[in-house]
N, C-alpha and C positions, 0 to 999 in steps of 0.2 A: 504494500499499499504506499502511496506517495506521502513523504513526510510532511508536506504542506497541508494535506487533508487531515492527518492525525493532529497536527498543530492547531487546525481550526476547531477540531472536535475537542481536544483536551487542553488547549490554551498553551501558551508558551512560557509561562512563569511557574513551573512546578506546581500546577493546580491538580489536586486530586479529584477525580470525577467518580461518581457513584457506581453502583454495580453494572457490570456488563460481561459479555462473553467475548474473549478475544480468540480468533480462529487463526492458527498458524499453518504454514505449509510443512509442518513436521509432526512426528509423533511425540508431543510434548507432556501429554497427560495421561496418566493412568488411573482409572476408577475401578473400584471393586463394586461388583453387582451382587451383592449379598454379604454374607459372613462366613469367614473360614471357621472350620469346626474340627473337632477331634472326635472320632467315632470309637466304635469298639476296638479293642486290641491297640489303642493309641494310633489308629490310622488317621492320618490327616486328609481332610477334604478341603480343598481350596475353592473359593467362589470364582466364578469367571472374572476375568479382567478385560476392561474395555480400554484400548489404546487409541488415543485421537489427538488431533491438534487443537482441541477446545480447552481453553483455560477459562474457568468460571471465576472471576475476579470480584471481590468486594469493593477494591479500590484500585484505580488505574491513573497513572501519572506519566507524562511525556517529559523526557529531560529537556532542559532549555536548548541544548545544541541539536535535538532531534535524533540523536544516535542511539537511544535507548528508551524503550517503554517498560515501566515498572508496573507490576501487578501484585497485590496483596491478596492472599486468600486466608480466611479465618476458618480454622478447623476446630470443631467442638469435639473433645474427647471426654467420654465418660468413664470414670474409673469405676471399679466394682464397689467401691464404697458409696457411690452415688455423686461424688464431687465431679463437676464439670469444669474442665480446663479449656480455654481458647487458646490455641496455638497459631500465630500468624506465620505465614510462608511468603517469602518474597521471591518473585520470578522476575528475572531481567531479560527482555526480549529484544531481539533486533528488529526494528521497525520494517525493514526490507522483507522479513518473512511473515509479517502480518498480512493475512489474506482478507479478512473481514472482521467487523466488530458489530455485536448484536447488543442493542439495548433493550431494556424492559419497558422503555417509555420512548416517546418521540421528541423529547426536548432538544435532542442533538441536532434536530433539523434547524433550530434557530441559530445554533453555532455555525451551521454551514451556509446559512442565508437563505434557506429554502423554506417557503411557507408550508404550514401544516396543511395536509389534505382535509377536505370535508369527509368526516367519517360517517357512514350510514349507521344508524341505531336499529333499524328495523330488520326484517328478515333477509336472508341471502337471496341474490338474483335467481330466478328459477323455482322458487319455493312457493311463491304466490300464484294462484290460478289466474290465467289470463282470460279476459273476457272481451266481448266485442267481435267475436267471429261470426 
């Protein structure tokens, strides 16, 4: 992705932006699809792993020079005692390997200078019965 587009989205003065998904052209993320377990006779059963280029970030910041994109992921770990610990993980990415960025809101359109679309709140096209035939 072009560094100037990233600078428009994330700002150029070390501004942290809210949650988003950064998609890279590399296998950068490993997610567990379930829980590992130990069965009978101490047989280990590992849950499937999903390897992708999707980084689910709680906060993202573009360095001032545009040469690195920083992402922080917060992982909640629950200990057997019931205590919950939040562990931050920092990922430093090369902006040239960023393929796309997904936001859970459309406020990034304002940063790009694009007007927000008129969103329909009714039913989807084709779900209403057509009349007048």
